C-alpha positions in Angstrom: -70.2 -203.7 98.8 -72.8 -201.4 100.5 -72.9 -201.2 104.3 -75.7 -199.9 106.4 -74.4 -197.2 108.7 -74.0 -197.1 111.6 -72.7 -200.7 111.6 -73.0 -200.8 115.4 -76.1 -199.3 117.1 -77.1 -200.0 120.7 -74.7 -202.9 120.8 -71.1 -203.6 121.4 -69.9 -206.2 118.8 -70.0 -206.4 115.0 -70.6 -208.7 113.2 -72.9 -210.7 115.4 -71.9 -213.9 113.7 -68.4 -215.3 113.0 -68.3 -214.4 109.3 -66.2 -211.5 108.2 -68.6 -208.6 107.3 -66.4 -207.4 104.4 -65.3 -210.5 102.5 -68.2 -212.7 103.7 -66.0 -215.7 103.3 -63.7 -216.1 106.2 -64.7 -217.2 109.7 -63.2 -214.7 112.1 -60.6 -216.2 114.3 -61.0 -219.7 112.9 -57.2 -220.0 112.7 -56.7 -217.9 115.8 -56.0 -214.6 113.9 -58.2 -211.6 113.3 -58.2 -207.8 113.3 -60.3 -205.6 115.6 -61.2 -201.9 115.6 -61.9 -201.2 119.3 -63.7 -198.2 120.7 -63.7 -197.5 124.4 -64.3 -195.0 127.1 -63.8 -195.4 130.9 -65.4 -193.5 133.7 -62.9 -192.1 136.1 -63.4 -193.5 139.6 -60.3 -192.1 141.3 -57.1 -190.3 140.7 -55.4 -193.3 139.1 -58.4 -195.6 138.4 -61.3 -195.9 135.9 -63.9 -198.5 135.0 -66.4 -199.4 132.3 -69.7 -197.7 133.1 -73.3 -198.3 132.0 -73.6 -194.5 132.1 -71.6 -194.1 128.9 -72.7 -194.5 125.3 -70.0 -194.7 122.6 -69.9 -193.3 119.1 -67.6 -193.1 116.2 -68.2 -190.8 113.2 -66.3 -189.6 110.2 -66.9 -185.9 109.6 -66.3 -183.5 106.7 -66.2 -179.8 107.8 -67.1 -177.6 104.9 -66.0 -174.0 104.6 -67.7 -171.3 106.6 -69.2 -170.0 103.4 -71.0 -173.4 103.0 -72.3 -174.5 106.4 -74.8 -176.9 104.8 -71.8 -178.7 103.2 -70.8 -180.3 106.5 -71.5 -184.1 106.2 -70.9 -187.1 108.5 -71.1 -190.8 108.5 -72.0 -192.5 111.8 -70.0 -195.8 112.2 -70.9 -196.6 115.8 -73.9 -195.2 117.6 -75.0 -195.5 121.2 -72.5 -198.4 122.0 -73.4 -199.7 125.4 -70.9 -198.8 128.2 -69.0 -196.7 125.7 -67.4 -199.9 124.3 -67.5 -201.5 120.8 -65.5 -204.0 118.9 -65.6 -204.4 115.1 -64.0 -207.8 114.0 -62.5 -208.6 110.6 -60.7 -211.7 109.3 -57.6 -209.8 108.2 -56.1 -206.4 108.2 -56.9 -206.3 104.5 -60.7 -206.5 105.3 -60.2 -203.9 108.1 -58.6 -201.6 105.5 -61.4 -202.2 103.0 -63.9 -201.4 105.8 -62.4 -198.0 106.5 -62.2 -197.3 102.7 -65.9 -198.0 102.5 -66.5 -195.6 105.4 -64.5 -192.9 103.6 -66.3 -193.7 100.3 -69.7 -193.2 102.1 -68.5 -189.8 103.4 -67.4 -188.8 99.9 -70.7 -189.9 98.5 -72.5 -187.6 101.0 -70.3 -184.7 99.9 -71.0 -185.3 96.2 -73.4 -182.7 94.7 -74.8 -185.5 92.5 -75.9 -187.4 95.7 -79.5 -186.5 96.5 -79.3 -188.1 100.0 -77.4 -185.6 102.1 
């Protein structure tokens, strides 16, 4: 399966329908169960309080730091970009599909690191 990264851009929820984006078969939450990767940030409003803020944009990346001898070897995969209010939820039908998603993200990072890959 090939994903288009970032999977969330200028939005807060993925997928936008109720079908699992990994297996494509199961309806998320149909039986009341599902897995979610949640990203969040809050703006501090007081000593012991915080709130969601439209001033925030969320992001989530995987990053490979190359040696200092190869600064061009640093690569990244953007998973979430410019998530509104610093919040994003990625839904999956099972933890198995959640695991497959993260494996696909790591595969994408490894592909970018590969010297055989022309897209850096």
